[in-house]
Every structure is written in structure tokens, then in C-alpha cells.
A tleap script that builds the chain and sets N, CA, C and O, in Angstrom:
source leaprc.protein.ff14SB
mol = sequence {
  NMET GLY ALA GLY ILE ILE ASP GLY VAL ASP
  TRP PRO ALA GLU LEU ALA GLY ARG ALA GLU
  PRO GLY LEU LEU ASP GLY VAL ALA PRO GLU
  ARG LEU ALA GLY LEU ALA ASP ASP ALA VAL
  ALA LEU VAL SER ASP SER VAL PRO ALA ALA
  ALA ARG ARG LEU ALA SER GLY ALA LEU SER
  ARG ARG THR PHE ALA ARG ILE VAL CYS ASP
  MET VAL LEU ARG VAL VAL ARG ASN PRO SER
  GLY VAL LYS SER GLU SER ASP GLY VAL TYR
  SER TYR THR SER ALA ALA THR VAL ALA SER
  GLY ASP LEU TRP LEU PRO ASP LYS ASP ARG
  ALA LEU LEU ALA GLY PRO ALA SER LEU GLY
  VAL PRO GLY THR PHE GLY LEU GLY ALA ASP
  ARG GLY TRP GLY CARG
}
set mol.1.N position { 4.397 -16.122 6.630 }
set mol.1.CA position { 3.330 -15.781 5.749 }
set mol.1.C position { 3.777 -14.994 4.397 }
set mol.1.O position { 4.967 -14.860 4.113 }
set mol.2.N position { 2.859 -14.551 3.692 }
set mol.2.CA position { 3.310 -14.012 2.664 }
set mol.2.C position { 2.578 -14.653 1.359 }
set mol.2.O position { 2.573 -15.875 1.210 }
set mol.3.N position { 2.083 -13.955 0.607 }
set mol.3.CA position { 1.228 -14.674 -0.409 }
set mol.3.C position { 1.751 -14.214 -1.903 }
set mol.3.O position { 2.036 -13.056 -2.207 }
set mol.4.N position { 1.813 -15.282 -2.714 }
set mol.4.CA position { 1.980 -14.918 -4.379 }
set mol.4.C position { 3.372 -14.665 -4.538 }
set mol.4.O position { 4.239 -15.532 -4.425 }
set mol.5.N position { 3.588 -13.377 -4.820 }
set mol.5.CA position { 4.793 -13.024 -5.576 }
set mol.5.C position { 5.915 -12.789 -4.514 }
set mol.5.O position { 7.040 -12.610 -4.982 }
set mol.6.N position { 5.800 -12.766 -3.344 }
set mol.6.CA position { 6.888 -12.500 -2.426 }
set mol.6.C position { 6.513 -13.419 -1.135 }
set mol.6.O position { 5.506 -13.287 -0.440 }
set mol.7.N position { 7.495 -14.329 -0.979 }
set mol.7.CA position { 7.277 -15.331 0.212 }
set mol.7.C position { 8.384 -15.179 1.239 }
set mol.7.O position { 9.422 -14.558 1.010 }
set mol.8.N position { 8.113 -15.751 2.325 }
set mol.8.CA position { 9.126 -15.762 3.291 }
set mol.8.C position { 9.301 -14.557 4.048 }
set mol.8.O position { 10.319 -14.322 4.699 }
set mol.9.N position { 8.242 -13.740 3.957 }
set mol.9.CA position { 8.233 -12.318 4.647 }
set mol.9.C position { 7.369 -12.576 6.028 }
set mol.9.O position { 6.263 -13.115 6.054 }
set mol.10.N position { 8.073 -12.099 7.134 }
set mol.10.CA position { 7.156 -12.101 8.425 }
set mol.10.C position { 6.551 -10.851 8.585 }
set mol.10.O position { 7.052 -9.992 9.311 }
set mol.11.N position { 5.512 -10.684 7.962 }
set mol.11.CA position { 4.677 -9.309 7.756 }
set mol.11.C position { 4.564 -8.656 9.246 }
set mol.11.O position { 4.928 -7.500 9.458 }
set mol.12.N position { 4.059 -9.451 10.197 }
set mol.12.CA position { 4.054 -8.727 11.639 }
set mol.12.C position { 5.197 -7.988 12.001 }
set mol.12.O position { 5.172 -6.823 12.396 }
set mol.13.N position { 6.219 -8.701 11.855 }
set mol.13.CA position { 7.527 -8.155 12.236 }
set mol.13.C position { 8.128 -7.178 11.291 }
set mol.13.O position { 8.907 -6.356 11.773 }
set mol.14.N position { 7.882 -7.146 10.019 }
set mol.14.CA position { 8.143 -6.149 9.052 }
set mol.14.C position { 7.382 -4.858 9.460 }
set mol.14.O position { 7.883 -3.737 9.550 }
set mol.15.N position { 5.998 -5.223 9.710 }
set mol.15.CA position { 5.243 -3.917 9.885 }
set mol.15.C position { 5.703 -3.291 11.269 }
set mol.15.O position { 5.784 -2.063 11.320 }
set mol.16.N position { 6.019 -4.059 12.427 }
set mol.16.CA position { 6.438 -3.572 13.667 }
set mol.16.C position { 7.653 -2.702 13.461 }
set mol.16.O position { 7.749 -1.609 14.018 }
set mol.17.N position { 8.572 -3.185 12.666 }
set mol.17.CA position { 9.765 -2.357 12.343 }
set mol.17.C position { 9.603 -1.082 11.676 }
set mol.17.O position { 10.458 -0.198 11.718 }
set mol.18.N position { 8.401 -0.986 11.004 }
set mol.18.CA position { 8.051 0.250 10.100 }
set mol.18.C position { 7.071 1.287 10.888 }
set mol.18.O position { 7.116 2.495 10.657 }
set mol.19.N position { 6.260 0.762 11.753 }
set mol.19.CA position { 5.149 1.469 12.464 }
set mol.19.C position { 5.832 2.468 13.507 }
set mol.19.O position { 6.893 2.230 14.084 }
set mol.20.N position { 5.103 3.561 13.652 }
set mol.20.CA position { 5.473 4.351 14.870 }
set mol.20.C position { 5.150 3.628 16.152 }
set mol.20.O position { 4.362 2.682 16.169 }
set mol.21.N position { 5.787 4.096 17.262 }
set mol.21.CA position { 5.522 3.346 18.519 }
set mol.21.C position { 4.055 3.378 18.990 }
set mol.21.O position { 3.360 4.393 18.970 }
set mol.22.N position { 3.655 2.161 19.417 }
set mol.22.CA position { 2.384 1.977 19.903 }
set mol.22.C position { 1.280 1.807 18.993 }
set mol.22.O position { 0.170 1.485 19.417 }
set mol.23.N position { 1.545 2.034 17.581 }
set mol.23.CA position { 0.485 2.008 16.509 }
set mol.23.C position { -0.064 0.566 16.460 }
set mol.23.O position { -1.256 0.394 16.205 }
set mol.24.N position { 0.724 -0.430 16.683 }
set mol.24.CA position { 0.304 -1.711 16.475 }
set mol.24.C position { -0.051 -2.474 17.819 }
set mol.24.O position { -0.291 -3.682 17.830 }
set mol.25.N position { -0.066 -1.666 18.962 }
set mol.25.CA position { -0.582 -2.200 20.293 }
set mol.25.C position { -1.808 -2.708 20.194 }
set mol.25.O position { -2.583 -1.960 19.598 }
set mol.26.N position { -2.341 -3.898 20.633 }
set mol.26.CA position { -3.501 -4.499 20.473 }
set mol.26.C position { -3.993 -5.090 19.114 }
set mol.26.O position { -5.081 -5.658 19.012 }
set mol.27.N position { -3.233 -4.943 18.207 }
set mol.27.CA position { -3.502 -5.382 16.702 }
set mol.27.C position { -3.010 -6.858 16.799 }
set mol.27.O position { -1.840 -7.072 17.117 }
set mol.28.N position { -3.822 -7.826 16.549 }
set mol.28.CA position { -3.443 -9.221 16.488 }
set mol.28.C position { -2.486 -9.445 15.309 }
set mol.28.O position { -2.697 -8.881 14.235 }
set mol.29.N position { -1.585 -10.145 15.468 }
set mol.29.CA position { -0.427 -10.578 14.453 }
set mol.29.C position { -1.163 -11.288 13.208 }
set mol.29.O position { -0.824 -11.111 12.037 }
set mol.30.N position { -2.153 -12.066 13.603 }
set mol.30.CA position { -3.026 -12.683 12.355 }
set mol.30.C position { -3.657 -11.560 11.534 }
set mol.30.O position { -3.651 -11.604 10.304 }
set mol.31.N position { -4.143 -10.658 12.150 }
set mol.31.CA position { -4.833 -9.442 11.367 }
set mol.31.C position { -3.887 -8.849 10.500 }
set mol.31.O position { -4.179 -8.637 9.323 }
set mol.32.N position { -2.622 -8.519 11.039 }
set mol.32.CA position { -1.596 -7.882 10.225 }
set mol.32.C position { -1.164 -8.546 9.213 }
set mol.32.O position { -0.989 -7.972 8.138 }
set mol.33.N position { -0.899 -9.956 9.381 }
set mol.33.CA position { -0.570 -11.030 8.302 }
set mol.33.C position { -1.534 -11.100 7.325 }
set mol.33.O position { -1.182 -11.170 6.148 }
set mol.34.N position { -2.810 -11.092 7.660 }
set mol.34.CA position { -3.977 -11.145 6.701 }
set mol.34.C position { -4.019 -9.871 5.923 }
set mol.34.O position { -4.238 -9.996 4.718 }
set mol.35.N position { -3.849 -8.667 6.398 }
set mol.35.CA position { -3.935 -7.438 5.562 }
set mol.35.C position { -2.831 -7.442 4.787 }
set mol.35.O position { -2.980 -7.000 3.648 }
set mol.36.N position { -1.603 -7.883 5.152 }
set mol.36.CA position { -0.354 -7.862 4.207 }
set mol.36.C position { -0.576 -8.767 3.062 }
set mol.36.O position { -0.152 -8.492 1.939 }
set mol.37.N position { -1.314 -9.969 3.361 }
set mol.37.CA position { -1.466 -10.895 2.349 }
set mol.37.C position { -2.313 -10.255 1.351 }
set mol.37.O position { -2.056 -10.308 0.149 }
set mol.38.N position { -3.525 -9.528 1.940 }
set mol.38.CA position { -4.409 -8.885 0.913 }
set mol.38.C position { -3.753 -7.848 0.197 }
set mol.38.O position { -4.011 -7.720 -1.000 }
set mol.39.N position { -2.827 -6.978 0.833 }
set mol.39.CA position { -2.170 -6.036 0.075 }
set mol.39.C position { -1.325 -6.540 -1.002 }
set mol.39.O position { -1.380 -6.003 -2.108 }
set mol.40.N position { -0.450 -7.651 -0.746 }
set mol.40.CA position { 0.302 -8.405 -1.653 }
set mol.40.C position { -0.495 -8.724 -2.853 }
set mol.40.O position { -0.071 -8.412 -3.966 }
set mol.41.N position { -1.783 -9.411 -2.671 }
set mol.41.CA position { -2.754 -9.928 -3.692 }
set mol.41.C position { -3.173 -8.686 -4.602 }
set mol.41.O position { -3.222 -8.732 -5.831 }
set mol.42.N position { -3.461 -7.595 -3.837 }
set mol.42.CA position { -3.975 -6.464 -4.737 }
set mol.42.C position { -2.854 -5.875 -5.620 }
set mol.42.O position { -3.060 -5.387 -6.731 }
set mol.43.N position { -1.657 -5.967 -5.026 }
set mol.43.CA position { -0.381 -5.297 -5.955 }
set mol.43.C position { -0.202 -6.355 -7.118 }
set mol.43.O position { 0.051 -5.961 -8.257 }
set mol.44.N position { -0.338 -7.737 -6.817 }
set mol.44.CA position { -0.129 -8.672 -7.833 }
set mol.44.C position { -1.101 -8.578 -8.957 }
set mol.44.O position { -0.834 -8.663 -10.155 }
set mol.45.N position { -2.481 -8.355 -8.306 }
set mol.45.CA position { -3.624 -8.363 -9.338 }
set mol.45.C position { -3.516 -6.982 -10.227 }
set mol.45.O position { -3.792 -7.003 -11.427 }
set mol.46.N position { -3.107 -5.810 -9.575 }
set mol.46.CA position { -3.410 -4.533 -10.122 }
set mol.46.C position { -2.053 -4.143 -10.838 }
set mol.46.O position { -2.113 -3.229 -11.661 }
set mol.47.N position { -0.913 -4.714 -10.615 }
set mol.47.CA position { 0.361 -4.460 -11.282 }
set mol.47.C position { 1.044 -5.685 -11.549 }
set mol.47.O position { 1.956 -6.057 -10.811 }
set mol.48.N position { 0.667 -6.360 -12.572 }
set mol.48.CA position { 1.218 -7.575 -13.123 }
set mol.48.C position { 2.780 -7.681 -13.169 }
set mol.48.O position { 3.416 -8.695 -12.879 }
set mol.49.N position { 3.341 -6.394 -13.607 }
set mol.49.CA position { 4.652 -6.269 -13.902 }
set mol.49.C position { 5.555 -6.505 -12.558 }
set mol.49.O position { 6.729 -6.875 -12.581 }
set mol.50.N position { 4.876 -6.254 -11.513 }
set mol.50.CA position { 5.705 -6.331 -10.210 }
set mol.50.C position { 6.199 -7.587 -9.970 }
set mol.50.O position { 7.326 -7.712 -9.492 }
set mol.51.N position { 5.455 -8.617 -10.257 }
set mol.51.CA position { 6.146 -9.962 -10.109 }
set mol.51.C position { 7.360 -10.263 -11.052 }
set mol.51.O position { 8.305 -10.935 -10.638 }
set mol.52.N position { 7.324 -9.749 -12.344 }
set mol.52.CA position { 8.405 -10.000 -13.205 }
set mol.52.C position { 9.700 -9.281 -12.672 }
set mol.52.O position { 10.821 -9.790 -12.639 }
set mol.53.N position { 9.336 -7.925 -12.232 }
set mol.53.CA position { 10.341 -7.067 -11.745 }
set mol.53.C position { 10.931 -7.464 -10.485 }
set mol.53.O position { 12.115 -7.246 -10.228 }
set mol.54.N position { 10.215 -7.982 -9.776 }
set mol.54.CA position { 10.662 -8.831 -8.406 }
set mol.54.C position { 11.702 -9.860 -8.806 }
set mol.54.O position { 12.828 -9.911 -8.311 }
set mol.55.N position { 11.180 -10.772 -9.851 }
set mol.55.CA position { 11.993 -11.845 -10.097 }
set mol.55.C position { 13.366 -11.680 -10.662 }
set mol.55.O position { 14.336 -12.394 -10.408 }
set mol.56.N position { 13.324 -10.590 -11.504 }
set mol.56.CA position { 14.566 -10.078 -12.198 }
set mol.56.C position { 15.474 -9.228 -11.370 }
set mol.56.O position { 16.615 -8.974 -11.754 }
set mol.57.N position { 14.992 -8.786 -10.245 }
set mol.57.CA position { 15.810 -8.024 -9.394 }
set mol.57.C position { 15.707 -6.473 -9.628 }
set mol.57.O position { 16.209 -5.655 -8.857 }
set mol.58.N position { 14.930 -6.110 -10.894 }
set mol.58.CA position { 14.767 -4.807 -11.207 }
set mol.58.C position { 13.944 -3.960 -10.011 }
set mol.58.O position { 14.177 -2.777 -9.760 }
set mol.59.N position { 12.976 -4.751 -9.342 }
set mol.59.CA position { 12.482 -4.109 -8.109 }
set mol.59.C position { 13.022 -4.910 -6.890 }
set mol.59.O position { 13.037 -6.140 -6.850 }
set mol.60.N position { 13.411 -4.187 -6.017 }
set mol.60.CA position { 14.032 -4.723 -4.749 }
set mol.60.C position { 12.847 -5.313 -3.685 }
set mol.60.O position { 11.724 -4.827 -3.546 }
set mol.61.N position { 13.266 -6.208 -3.143 }
set mol.61.CA position { 12.144 -6.962 -1.952 }
set mol.61.C position { 11.896 -5.884 -1.073 }
set mol.61.O position { 10.767 -5.756 -0.599 }
set mol.62.N position { 12.912 -4.996 -0.760 }
set mol.62.CA position { 12.803 -4.062 0.328 }
set mol.62.C position { 11.743 -2.778 -0.137 }
set mol.62.O position { 11.075 -2.155 0.689 }
set mol.63.N position { 11.724 -2.548 -1.385 }
set mol.63.CA position { 10.862 -1.509 -1.949 }
set mol.63.C position { 9.533 -2.151 -1.921 }
set mol.63.O position { 8.606 -1.447 -1.521 }
set mol.64.N position { 9.294 -3.289 -2.254 }
set mol.64.CA position { 8.043 -4.047 -2.419 }
set mol.64.C position { 7.430 -4.209 -1.032 }
set mol.64.O position { 6.223 -4.039 -0.856 }
set mol.65.N position { 8.318 -4.558 0.014 }
set mol.65.CA position { 7.932 -4.697 1.434 }
set mol.65.C position { 7.502 -3.345 1.923 }
set mol.65.O position { 6.528 -3.331 2.675 }
set mol.66.N position { 8.122 -2.111 1.588 }
set mol.66.CA position { 7.805 -0.933 1.976 }
set mol.66.C position { 6.525 -0.632 1.585 }
set mol.66.O position { 5.683 -0.354 2.440 }
set mol.67.N position { 6.195 -0.652 0.144 }
set mol.67.CA position { 4.999 -0.392 -0.223 }
set mol.67.C position { 3.660 -1.222 0.291 }
set mol.67.O position { 2.573 -0.691 0.520 }
set mol.68.N position { 3.915 -2.418 0.405 }
set mol.68.CA position { 3.015 -3.246 1.206 }
set mol.68.C position { 2.676 -2.833 2.668 }
set mol.68.O position { 1.560 -2.782 3.186 }
set mol.69.N position { 3.765 -2.577 3.160 }
set mol.69.CA position { 3.609 -2.093 4.709 }
set mol.69.C position { 2.940 -0.775 4.759 }
set mol.69.O position { 2.152 -0.510 5.667 }
set mol.70.N position { 3.207 0.001 3.880 }
set mol.70.CA position { 2.593 1.503 3.758 }
set mol.70.C position { 1.054 1.270 3.646 }
set mol.70.O position { 0.270 1.905 4.351 }
set mol.71.N position { 0.644 0.334 2.733 }
set mol.71.CA position { -0.776 -0.007 2.449 }
set mol.71.C position { -1.459 -0.444 3.838 }
set mol.71.O position { -2.474 0.090 4.285 }
set mol.72.N position { -0.791 -1.438 4.424 }
set mol.72.CA position { -1.368 -1.959 5.632 }
set mol.72.C position { -1.434 -0.925 6.624 }
set mol.72.O position { -2.501 -0.845 7.233 }
set mol.73.N position { -0.417 -0.025 6.948 }
set mol.73.CA position { -0.391 0.807 8.249 }
set mol.73.C position { -1.420 1.907 7.958 }
set mol.73.O position { -2.011 2.435 8.900 }
set mol.74.N position { -1.662 2.280 6.666 }
set mol.74.CA position { -2.696 3.238 6.341 }
set mol.74.C position { -4.039 2.834 6.953 }
set mol.74.O position { -4.748 3.657 7.533 }
set mol.75.N position { -4.366 1.567 6.811 }
set mol.75.CA position { -5.516 0.940 7.291 }
set mol.75.C position { -5.611 0.905 8.782 }
set mol.75.O position { -6.666 1.135 9.372 }
set mol.76.N position { -4.348 0.575 9.452 }
set mol.76.CA position { -4.286 0.212 10.812 }
set mol.76.C position { -4.443 1.699 11.452 }
set mol.76.O position { -5.136 1.869 12.455 }
set mol.77.N position { -3.870 2.585 10.917 }
set mol.77.CA position { -3.942 4.128 11.534 }
set mol.77.C position { -5.483 4.662 11.505 }
set mol.77.O position { -5.893 5.446 12.361 }
set mol.78.N position { -6.252 4.198 10.508 }
set mol.78.CA position { -7.582 4.827 10.330 }
set mol.78.C position { -8.542 3.596 9.789 }
set mol.78.O position { -9.035 3.549 8.662 }
set mol.79.N position { -8.690 2.681 10.756 }
set mol.79.CA position { -9.574 1.500 10.397 }
set mol.79.C position { -10.891 1.635 9.872 }
set mol.79.O position { -11.373 0.926 8.988 }
set mol.80.N position { -11.515 2.692 10.530 }
set mol.80.CA position { -12.856 3.056 10.126 }
set mol.80.C position { -13.204 4.115 9.106 }
set mol.80.O position { -14.345 4.464 8.805 }
set mol.81.N position { -11.963 4.623 8.568 }
set mol.81.CA position { -12.001 5.497 7.415 }
set mol.81.C position { -12.600 6.970 7.849 }
set mol.81.O position { -13.312 7.592 7.062 }
set mol.82.N position { -12.278 7.472 9.108 }
set mol.82.CA position { -12.667 8.816 9.390 }
set mol.82.C position { -12.040 9.754 8.662 }
set mol.82.O position { -10.811 9.693 8.634 }
set mol.83.N position { -12.651 10.715 7.993 }
set mol.83.CA position { -12.057 11.691 7.210 }
set mol.83.C position { -11.768 13.095 7.968 }
set mol.83.O position { -10.760 13.780 7.795 }
set mol.84.N position { -12.938 13.417 8.918 }
set mol.84.CA position { -12.816 14.601 9.442 }
set mol.84.C position { -13.233 14.518 11.035 }
set mol.84.O position { -14.199 13.815 11.332 }
set mol.85.N position { -12.597 15.146 11.946 }
set mol.85.CA position { -13.005 15.219 13.234 }
set mol.85.C position { -12.792 16.564 13.879 }
set mol.85.O position { -11.888 17.326 13.536 }
set mol.86.N position { -13.632 16.811 14.794 }
set mol.86.CA position { -13.444 18.231 15.345 }
set mol.86.C position { -13.870 18.096 16.795 }
set mol.86.O position { -14.785 17.309 17.036 }
set mol.87.N position { -13.284 18.805 17.833 }
set mol.87.CA position { -13.682 19.056 19.158 }
set mol.87.C position { -13.294 20.473 19.664 }
set mol.87.O position { -12.169 20.740 20.085 }
set mol.88.N position { -14.248 21.295 19.592 }
set mol.88.CA position { -14.003 22.583 20.021 }
set mol.88.C position { -13.331 23.444 18.897 }
set mol.88.O position { -13.865 23.600 17.798 }
set mol.89.N position { -12.109 24.001 19.247 }
set mol.89.CA position { -11.210 24.712 18.274 }
set mol.89.C position { -10.443 23.791 17.329 }
set mol.89.O position { -10.011 24.129 16.227 }
set mol.90.N position { -10.315 22.467 17.945 }
set mol.90.CA position { -9.280 21.600 17.084 }
set mol.90.C position { -10.263 20.951 16.002 }
set mol.90.O position { -11.404 20.588 16.289 }
set mol.91.N position { -9.787 20.862 14.925 }
set mol.91.CA position { -10.271 20.111 13.808 }
set mol.91.C position { -9.119 19.395 12.972 }
set mol.91.O position { -7.970 19.835 12.925 }
set mol.92.N position { -9.539 18.275 12.334 }
set mol.92.CA position { -8.631 17.506 11.657 }
set mol.92.C position { -9.356 16.893 10.449 }
set mol.92.O position { -10.411 16.286 10.636 }
set mol.93.N position { -8.849 17.023 9.242 }
set mol.93.CA position { -9.377 16.321 8.070 }
set mol.93.C position { -8.117 15.717 7.226 }
set mol.93.O position { -7.017 16.251 7.088 }
set mol.94.N position { -8.486 14.667 6.782 }
set mol.94.CA position { -7.428 13.765 5.959 }
set mol.94.C position { -8.105 13.634 4.516 }
set mol.94.O position { -9.296 13.860 4.298 }
set mol.95.N position { -7.154 13.231 3.554 }
set mol.95.CA position { -7.624 13.077 2.285 }
set mol.95.C position { -8.479 11.977 2.028 }
set mol.95.O position { -8.305 10.971 2.716 }
set mol.96.N position { -9.313 11.978 1.222 }
set mol.96.CA position { -10.311 10.984 0.964 }
set mol.96.C position { -9.833 9.606 0.842 }
set mol.96.O position { -10.382 8.645 1.380 }
set mol.97.N position { -8.774 9.553 0.100 }
set mol.97.CA position { -7.976 8.210 -0.152 }
set mol.97.C position { -7.367 7.529 1.120 }
set mol.97.O position { -7.395 6.330 1.395 }
set mol.98.N position { -6.791 8.589 1.859 }
set mol.98.CA position { -6.241 8.126 3.122 }
set mol.98.C position { -7.301 7.790 4.202 }
set mol.98.O position { -7.114 6.979 5.110 }
set mol.99.N position { -8.335 8.440 4.020 }
set mol.99.CA position { -9.404 8.236 5.134 }
set mol.99.C position { -10.317 6.998 4.528 }
set mol.99.O position { -11.397 6.812 5.090 }
set mol.100.N position { -9.992 6.210 3.515 }
set mol.100.CA position { -10.914 5.339 3.020 }
set mol.100.C position { -11.064 4.200 4.045 }
set mol.100.O position { -12.131 3.589 4.080 }
set mol.101.N position { -10.032 3.869 4.902 }
set mol.101.CA position { -10.169 2.810 5.769 }
set mol.101.C position { -9.996 1.433 5.010 }
set mol.101.O position { -10.390 0.363 5.474 }
set mol.102.N position { -9.371 1.580 3.803 }
set mol.102.CA position { -9.325 0.357 2.867 }
set mol.102.C position { -7.978 0.294 2.272 }
set mol.102.O position { -7.326 1.333 2.167 }
set mol.103.N position { -7.486 -0.887 1.856 }
set mol.103.CA position { -6.164 -0.917 1.137 }
set mol.103.C position { -6.252 -0.289 -0.228 }
set mol.103.O position { -7.196 -0.538 -0.978 }
set mol.104.N position { -5.287 0.511 -0.548 }
set mol.104.CA position { -5.136 1.331 -1.615 }
set mol.104.C position { -3.731 1.528 -2.057 }
set mol.104.O position { -2.814 1.537 -1.236 }
set mol.105.N position { -3.523 1.695 -3.413 }
set mol.105.CA position { -1.987 1.754 -4.000 }
set mol.105.C position { -2.096 3.330 -4.531 }
set mol.105.O position { -2.945 3.741 -5.321 }
set mol.106.N position { -1.203 3.993 -4.010 }
set mol.106.CA position { -1.031 5.431 -4.735 }
set mol.106.C position { -0.447 5.239 -5.928 }
set mol.106.O position { 0.209 4.247 -6.245 }
set mol.107.N position { -0.702 6.267 -6.656 }
set mol.107.CA position { -0.135 6.373 -8.218 }
set mol.107.C position { 1.311 6.234 -8.142 }
set mol.107.O position { 1.840 5.353 -8.820 }
set mol.108.N position { 2.059 7.035 -7.360 }
set mol.108.CA position { 3.494 6.913 -7.243 }
set mol.108.C position { 4.043 5.603 -7.013 }
set mol.108.O position { 5.001 5.192 -7.668 }
set mol.109.N position { 3.440 4.881 -6.048 }
set mol.109.CA position { 3.945 3.446 -5.763 }
set mol.109.C position { 3.423 2.380 -6.973 }
set mol.109.O position { 4.098 1.408 -7.312 }
set mol.110.N position { 2.214 2.696 -7.521 }
set mol.110.CA position { 1.909 1.873 -8.578 }
set mol.110.C position { 3.013 2.011 -9.825 }
set mol.110.O position { 3.445 1.013 -10.402 }
set mol.111.N position { 3.380 3.259 -10.138 }
set mol.111.CA position { 4.498 3.408 -11.171 }
set mol.111.C position { 5.757 2.804 -10.858 }
set mol.111.O position { 6.433 2.220 -11.705 }
set mol.112.N position { 6.113 2.943 -9.559 }
set mol.112.CA position { 7.359 2.247 -9.126 }
set mol.112.C position { 7.298 0.878 -9.250 }
set mol.112.O position { 8.319 0.307 -9.633 }
set mol.113.N position { 6.113 0.104 -8.954 }
set mol.113.CA position { 5.974 -1.057 -9.012 }
set mol.113.C position { 6.066 -1.832 -10.546 }
set mol.113.O position { 6.540 -2.947 -10.765 }
set mol.114.N position { 5.530 -0.988 -11.418 }
set mol.114.CA position { 5.391 -1.136 -12.836 }
set mol.114.C position { 6.615 -1.087 -13.550 }
set mol.114.O position { 7.018 -1.975 -14.301 }
set mol.115.N position { 7.254 0.092 -13.264 }
set mol.115.CA position { 8.792 0.207 -13.677 }
set mol.115.C position { 8.724 1.283 -14.625 }
set mol.115.O position { 7.645 1.843 -14.819 }
set mol.116.N position { 9.813 1.647 -15.263 }
set mol.116.CA position { 10.019 2.805 -16.192 }
set mol.116.C position { 9.127 2.784 -17.233 }
set mol.116.O position { 8.560 3.848 -17.482 }
set mol.117.N position { 8.848 1.738 -17.958 }
set mol.117.CA position { 8.094 1.583 -19.079 }
set mol.117.C position { 6.755 2.155 -18.982 }
set mol.117.O position { 6.133 2.606 -19.944 }
set mol.118.N position { 6.276 2.109 -17.589 }
set mol.118.CA position { 4.889 2.582 -17.357 }
set mol.118.C position { 4.827 4.224 -17.383 }
set mol.118.O position { 3.731 4.782 -17.436 }
set mol.119.N position { 6.006 4.942 -17.345 }
set mol.119.CA position { 5.933 6.378 -17.183 }
set mol.119.C position { 5.660 6.938 -18.587 }
set mol.119.O position { 5.153 8.059 -18.603 }
set mol.120.N position { 5.900 6.373 -19.724 }
set mol.120.CA position { 5.588 6.933 -20.889 }
set mol.120.C position { 6.793 7.817 -21.473 }
set mol.120.O position { 7.816 8.064 -20.834 }
set mol.121.N position { 6.527 8.256 -22.775 }
set mol.121.CA position { 7.650 9.199 -23.189 }
set mol.121.C position { 7.293 10.716 -22.840 }
set mol.121.O position { 6.162 11.203 -22.867 }
set mol.122.N position { 8.447 11.347 -22.517 }
set mol.122.CA position { 8.228 12.846 -22.035 }
set mol.122.C position { 7.626 13.518 -23.129 }
set mol.122.O position { 7.971 13.167 -24.258 }
set mol.123.N position { 6.709 14.507 -22.983 }
set mol.123.CA position { 5.956 15.145 -23.886 }
set mol.123.C position { 4.840 14.596 -24.519 }
set mol.123.O position { 4.248 15.217 -25.401 }
set mol.124.N position { 4.419 13.209 -24.054 }
set mol.124.CA position { 3.271 12.747 -24.650 }
set mol.124.C position { 2.368 12.590 -23.429 }
set mol.124.O position { 2.692 12.861 -22.272 }
set mol.125.N position { 1.148 12.097 -23.857 }
set mol.125.CA position { 0.184 11.655 -22.834 }
set mol.125.C position { -0.520 10.380 -23.290 }
set mol.125.O position { -0.485 9.973 -24.451 }
set mol.126.N position { -1.137 9.803 -22.323 }
set mol.126.CA position { -1.767 8.423 -22.726 }
set mol.126.C position { -3.199 8.364 -22.397 }
set mol.126.O position { -3.583 9.020 -21.429 }
set mol.127.N position { -4.041 7.666 -23.074 }
set mol.127.CA position { -5.420 7.503 -22.558 }
set mol.127.C position { -5.673 6.148 -22.118 }
set mol.127.O position { -5.093 5.152 -22.550 }
set mol.128.N position { -6.722 6.175 -21.086 }
set mol.128.CA position { -7.048 5.011 -20.434 }
set mol.128.C position { -8.426 5.143 -19.765 }
set mol.128.O position { -9.011 6.222 -19.667 }
set mol.129.N position { -8.914 3.946 -19.302 }
set mol.129.CA position { -10.171 3.920 -18.603 }
set mol.129.C position { -10.046 4.264 -17.176 }
set mol.129.O position { -11.102 4.390 -16.556 }
set mol.130.N position { -8.654 4.482 -16.394 }
set mol.130.CA position { -8.528 4.728 -15.164 }
set mol.130.C position { -8.875 6.288 -14.866 }
set mol.130.O position { -8.147 7.193 -15.273 }
set mol.131.N position { -10.109 6.521 -14.083 }
set mol.131.CA position { -10.496 7.912 -14.096 }
set mol.131.C position { -9.853 8.518 -12.638 }
set mol.131.O position { -10.011 9.689 -12.292 }
set mol.132.N position { -9.193 7.631 -11.944 }
set mol.132.CA position { -8.518 8.121 -10.714 }
set mol.132.C position { -9.177 8.380 -9.436 }
set mol.132.O position { -8.589 8.808 -8.443 }
set mol.133.N position { -10.529 8.080 -9.505 }
set mol.133.CA position { -11.243 8.296 -8.273 }
set mol.133.C position { -11.926 6.938 -7.891 }
set mol.133.O position { -12.079 6.116 -8.795 }
set mol.134.N position { -12.340 6.644 -6.646 }
set mol.134.CA position { -12.798 5.449 -6.190 }
set mol.134.C position { -11.820 4.389 -5.776 }
set mol.134.O position { -12.177 3.213 -5.710 }
set mol.135.N position { -10.444 4.816 -5.459 }
set mol.135.CA position { -9.632 3.576 -5.229 }
set mol.135.C position { -9.674 3.376 -3.611 }
set mol.135.O position { -9.090 2.425 -3.092 }
savepdb mol mol.pdb
quit
């Protein structure tokens, strides 16, 4: 499996090698492959420079695979998007982006995929329509 900009990756095996023990128990390999293909498509659509950087070797396949696996594993860990839970004195809250239950790409990974040119010149700032919420 593998879609678009990176082919030949066995995503279920790649995910199994990166997940904590027991996390993927009961998750169908087809679901994992589908989520990984969706994550690759999301990266390809939202960071077009990633394909060029992969082809040139400026971005390693290993780093790209780690980013895709992290995206998928966030969904597998919290498929329903639970943000907060409590039971007596125990309570747990996760960040809204982590608790989304959806594939998303953190800014640090987006910058890594896009490359150094996306970081800008030190001491300057850029303007854009990306408000940073709703991802």
C-alpha cells in the first residue's frame, strides 16, 4: 500500500513497529492502511514541497514515514476524539488537537516536511490566512 508521493511502504507493519504494545490489537490492517493512505494524501495536498523534497533526498523516507505514522497513531489512540474524562478523583484532559479523533499535521511536522525555506528569515514575520485553529 501507500499512496501518491511514497510507494512501497507496508503501512500496517510500519505502524506496528512504532506503536506501543497492544495499541493495534483488534485494529484491522485494512483500516491502518486506509488511514495511512489518507495521511499521505493529506500531507501531499497540504505540503506540496514534501514530494519534491522526498524525490531529491532532502527529506528522508524514514522521517516522512514517522510523520505519517504519528498522524495515524493519534487517531488510533483516540478514535472518538475524547478530550476529557474523569472517575472520582481521577481526571484526564488532552489538548483539543490531539483529542480531535481526526488526522492532523502539527506545525513542527509541517515545517519539517516543507523544508528550511518555510522557516523564514530570523527577525521577520510573515502574514497568512492560516489562523491556526480548526485543524
